[in-house]
C-alpha positions in Angstrom: 15.4 28.6 -1.0 13.5 32.4 -2.3 10.4 32.0 -4.1 8.9 34.9 -6.1 5.3 35.7 -5.1 3.3 38.9 -6.2 6.0 41.5 -6.5 9.1 40.1 -4.6 11.5 37.6 -3.3 10.7 35.8 -0.4 12.5 33.3 1.9 10.4 29.7 1.6 9.0 29.8 4.7 7.3 33.9 4.0 6.4 32.7 1.0 2.8 32.8 1.1 -0.4 33.1 -1.0 -3.9 33.3 0.7 -6.0 30.0 1.7 -8.7 31.5 -0.1 -6.8 32.2 -3.5 -8.2 30.4 -6.7 -5.8 27.9 -7.2 -6.6 26.8 -4.1 -10.2 26.7 -4.1 -10.9 25.8 -7.0 -7.8 24.8 -9.7 -8.4 28.4 -10.9 -4.6 28.4 -12.7 -2.2 28.0 -15.2 1.7 27.5 -14.3 4.7 25.8 -16.6 8.0 24.3 -16.2 10.3 25.6 -17.6 14.2 23.5 -17.2 17.2 25.4 -16.4 20.5 24.7 -16.7 23.6 26.1 -15.5 21.6 29.3 -14.3 19.9 29.9 -17.9 16.4 28.8 -18.7 15.4 26.9 -21.7 13.0 28.2 -24.1 11.8 30.4 -22.1 9.7 32.3 -24.5 7.4 29.5 -26.2 6.9 29.2 -22.4 5.7 32.2 -21.8 3.1 32.4 -25.2 1.7 29.1 -23.7 0.9 30.6 -20.3 -0.8 33.3 -22.0 -2.6 31.1 -24.6 -3.6 29.0 -21.1 -4.9 32.6 -19.1 -7.4 33.2 -21.9 -8.5 29.8 -22.5 -9.3 30.2 -18.6 -10.0 33.8 -19.6 -7.6 34.8 -17.0 -5.7 38.8 -17.6 -3.0 38.2 -20.0 0.4 38.0 -17.6 2.9 40.0 -18.2 6.0 38.6 -19.8 8.3 41.5 -18.4 7.3 41.0 -15.0 7.7 37.4 -15.8 11.1 37.6 -16.8 11.8 39.6 -14.2 10.5 37.2 -12.0 12.1 33.9 -13.2 15.9 35.9 -13.6 15.7 37.1 -9.7 14.7 34.1 -8.8 17.6 32.0 -11.0 20.1 34.3 -9.7 18.8 33.7 -5.6 19.3 29.8 -6.2 21.9 28.9 -8.5 22.1 25.1 -9.2 23.5 23.2 -11.8 20.1 22.0 -12.9 17.1 23.4 -11.7 13.1 22.6 -12.4 11.4 26.9 -12.5 7.8 26.6 -12.0 5.8 29.9 -13.0 2.4 29.4 -11.4 -0.3 32.2 -12.1 -3.6 31.9 -10.3 -7.2 33.3 -10.0 -6.4 35.2 -6.7 -7.9 36.1 -3.8 -11.5 35.1 -4.4 -15.6 34.0 -2.7 -15.5 30.6 -2.0 -16.9 28.8 -4.8 -16.4 29.0 -8.7 -17.0 33.1 -8.6 -14.0 34.7 -9.6 -12.9 37.5 -7.1 -11.6 40.8 -8.4 -8.8 40.9 -6.9 -6.2 39.8 -9.6 -3.9 37.5 -10.4 -1.4 36.0 -8.0 2.0 34.9 -10.1 4.4 32.7 -7.8 7.8 31.6 -9.6 10.4 29.3 -7.6 12.9 27.2 -8.6 14.2 23.6 -7.4 16.8 21.2 -7.9 16.0 18.2 -10.8 18.5 15.5 -12.1 19.2 13.9 -15.4 16.9 11.5 -16.4 17.6 8.1 -16.9 18.4 7.3 -21.1 14.9 4.8 -21.1 12.0 4.0 -18.5 9.0 2.1 -18.5 5.2 3.3 -18.8 2.0 1.8 -18.5 -1.6 2.5 -19.6 -4.3 3.7 -17.8 -8.3 2.5 -17.9 -9.2 6.9 -17.5 -9.1 8.7 -20.5 -8.3 12.3 -21.4 -11.5 14.5 -22.9 -10.5 15.8 -26.2 -13.3 18.4 -26.0 -13.3 19.7 -22.2 -13.4 23.0 -21.6 -10.0 23.3 -20.6 -8.5 20.4 -22.8 -4.7 21.8 -24.0 -4.6 24.3 -21.6 -1.9 23.8 -18.3 -4.2 24.0 -16.0 -3.2 23.5 -11.9 -6.3 21.3 -11.8 -3.5 18.3 -11.7 -5.6 15.8 -9.5 -6.2 13.3 -11.9 -2.6 13.1 -13.2 -2.0 12.4 -9.2 -3.7 9.5 -9.7 -2.8 8.3 -12.5 1.0 8.7 -12.0 0.5 6.9 -8.8 -0.9 4.0 -10.7 2.5 4.0 -12.9 4.6 3.8 -9.6 2.5 0.8 -7.9 3.9 -0.9 -11.3 7.2 0.5 -11.1 7.0 2.8 -13.8 7.5 6.5 -14.1 4.7 7.6 -16.3 1.3 7.1 -17.4 -0.8 6.9 -20.8 -3.9 7.5 -21.5 -6.7 7.3 -24.2 -9.0 9.8 -25.2 -12.7 9.6 -25.2 -12.8 7.5 -28.8 -9.9 5.2 -28.2 -6.7 7.3 -29.1 -3.5 7.4 -28.1 -3.4 10.8 -26.7 -1.0 11.8 -23.8 0.9 11.0 -20.2 0.3 12.9 -17.2 3.3 15.0 -18.0 4.6 13.9 -21.0 3.6 13.9 -24.8 4.1 10.4 -26.8 6.0 9.2 -29.9 6.1 5.6 -31.5 8.1 4.6 -34.2 5.8 3.0 -37.3 7.9 1.3 -40.1 11.1 3.4 -39.4 8.7 7.0 -39.0 8.1 9.0 -35.6 4.6 9.5 -35.0 2.8 11.3 -32.6 -0.9 11.9 -31.8 -2.6 15.5 -32.5 -3.2 18.5 -30.2 -7.0 17.6 -31.5 -6.3 13.8 -29.8 -6.9 16.0 -26.4 -3.3 16.3 -25.5 -1.4 19.4 -24.2 0.6 21.0 -27.1 4.2 20.7 -24.7 7.3 22.8 -26.0 9.8 19.8 -26.3 6.7 18.2 -28.3 6.7 20.8 -30.7 10.1 21.3 -31.0 10.6 17.3 -31.6 8.1 17.6 -34.2 9.9 20.4 -36.1 13.8 18.9 -35.5 13.0 15.2 -36.7 10.1 15.8 -38.9 7.7 13.7 -37.0 4.6 13.5 -38.0 1.2 14.2 -36.5 -1.1 11.2 -36.7 -4.3 9.7 -34.8 -2.9 6.6 -33.6 -5.1 3.8 -31.8 -4.2 3.5 -27.7 -3.3 -0.2 -29.2 -0.5 1.1 -31.6 1.7 0.6 -28.3 1.6 -2.9 -28.7 3.3 -3.2 -32.1 5.2 0.5 -32.4 8.6 -0.6 -33.1 9.5 2.4 -30.8 8.4 4.4 -28.3 9.8 7.7 -26.5 8.1 10.4 -24.3 8.5 14.6 -24.3 8.5 16.9 -21.8 10.4 19.7 -20.2 13.0 17.7 -17.9 12.4 14.4 -20.1 13.8 16.3 -23.1 13.4 12.8 -24.9 13.6 9.9 -23.0 13.1 6.1 -24.4 10.6 3.8 -23.8 11.9 0.4 -22.8 8.4 -1.2 -21.0 4.7 -0.8 -22.2 2.5 -2.5 -19.7 4.3 -5.7 -20.0 5.4 -5.4 -23.2 9.3 -5.1 -23.2 11.1 -3.4 -26.0 14.6 -4.6 -25.3 17.6 -2.2 -27.2 15.7 1.0 -25.8 17.3 3.7 -27.2 16.3 2.4 -30.5 18.0 3.6 -33.4 15.5 6.2 -34.6 14.9 7.3 -30.5 18.6 7.6 -30.2 18.9 10.0 -33.5 15.8 12.2 -32.1 17.8 12.0 -28.7 20.9 13.3 -30.7 19.2 16.3 -33.0 17.9 17.5 -30.2 20.9 17.7 -27.8 22.7 19.6 -31.1 20.2 21.8 -31.7 18.8 22.5 -27.9 22.4 23.5 -27.4 22.9 26.0 -30.3 20.0 28.0 -29.2 18.5 28.5 -25.2 15.0 30.1 -26.8 14.0 28.4 -30.0 
């Protein structure tokens, strides 16, 4: 594997950041995950725009889009594969121990690993922990992912691939790395970003392409929704066939199946929508 680190490609064994990088010591960093198929990234412009929004939310300097694009192109060329997960990581850089940020400037790392196509449906669980819809980093895609690691481990213990969070007022929010949609009376709904969820790239495209509505939803909507599906960079649209102890037979249902077809067709027509 060849990885881009602060200006150039390095072999994986030589791809290093300082142990004092703020992204390591305090999680002062942001990232994007981009699907790469056949050597071509999908929706890269949207991902770079969100990277900038996250940087501004943390008070980091704007990432240079031209530099990131060069890094992405170099990494894809150096690591040919049919389907890959490309990770762009941008951190606070070399800093003193503690929360104060140093003045050495940000670090940029771009890496690419192989990915497998996801199944058409999956199982999810709900977890007792909440997302804080009013937090300082709410809506930012930061590297502070320990909460997601714990929740995803809970999901795996129960034979599921994703965990779903409520927010602090008991509304349905999001998964550890996905957005959630439900079908009610044949209509598609998803929590608004004011719920505390990440403004997912695939989520936004699904809303645009299917006419899904942004709706405040109680967590118990999962007990009565006709269909449930997840969206994320590597899932695209993935049906849910079990949530906690509730089975949803026949997943993907007709509304989800149509959304999957629409997404596949639109994404194939435009790689940078």
